[in-house]
C-alpha positions in Angstrom: 22.3 -31.1 17.8 20.7 -31.7 14.4 17.2 -31.1 15.9 18.4 -27.7 17.2 19.7 -26.7 13.8 16.5 -28.0 12.1 14.4 -26.0 14.6 16.4 -22.8 13.9 16.0 -23.3 10.1 12.2 -23.7 10.5 12.1 -20.6 12.7 14.0 -18.5 10.2 11.8 -19.8 7.3 8.6 -18.9 9.2 9.9 -15.5 10.3 10.9 -14.6 6.7 7.5 -15.6 5.4 5.8 -12.7 7.1 6.4 -9.0 6.1 8.1 -6.9 8.7 6.2 -4.1 10.3 8.0 -0.9 10.0 7.4 1.8 12.6 9.3 4.5 10.8 7.7 7.7 9.7 6.3 7.5 6.2 6.7 10.6 4.1 3.3 10.8 2.4 2.3 13.9 0.5 -0.5 16.4 1.2 -3.9 14.7 1.4 -2.2 11.3 1.4 -2.0 8.7 4.2 0.1 5.5 4.6 -1.9 2.3 4.3 -0.6 -1.2 4.9 -3.3 -2.8 2.7 -4.7 -0.3 0.3 -6.5 -0.8 -3.0 -4.6 -1.6 -6.2 -7.1 0.6 -8.0 -6.8 3.9 -6.2 -9.5 6.4 -7.4 -7.9 8.8 -10.0 -8.9 11.6 -12.3 -10.2 10.3 -15.6 -10.8 6.7 -14.4 -14.3 5.3 -14.4 -16.0 5.3 -11.0 -16.9 1.6 -11.2 -14.0 -0.3 -12.7 -12.9 -3.9 -12.2 -10.2 -4.3 -9.6 -8.2 -7.1 -7.9 -8.3 -7.7 -4.2 -4.5 -7.2 -4.1 -3.1 -5.3 -1.1 -0.9 -2.3 -1.9 1.4 -0.9 0.7 2.2 2.8 0.6 0.8 6.3 0.4 -2.7 6.7 -1.1 -5.1 9.6 -1.3 -7.2 10.2 1.7 -11.0 9.6 1.5 -12.6 12.2 -0.7 -9.5 12.9 -2.8 -8.5 11.6 -6.3 -5.0 11.0 -7.8 -4.2 13.5 -10.5 -2.2 11.4 -13.1 -0.4 14.6 -14.3 0.9 16.0 -11.1 0.7 12.7 -9.0 -1.0 14.8 -6.3 -4.2 14.0 -4.4 -6.8 16.6 -5.4 -10.4 17.2 -4.2 -11.4 18.2 -7.8 -9.9 17.0 -11.0 -8.6 19.6 -13.5 -10.7 20.2 -16.6 
């Protein structure tokens, strides 16, 4: 009996160590896409092109390729405002 309980506790611990995959619809904005492991340093208006960044995975909506995040409006734009 104690082995069964121990096995269940180990199973719960292992299952909780992994993030759950959600298949629900993600409400990303225009020119955004949901990424499960995106850059922590999303390209944005006013940021230097080559800047140091971590290898940290960020889950959520990020700008599609070719778009930059406008810090003022939080929108993804193809050209930054002047």
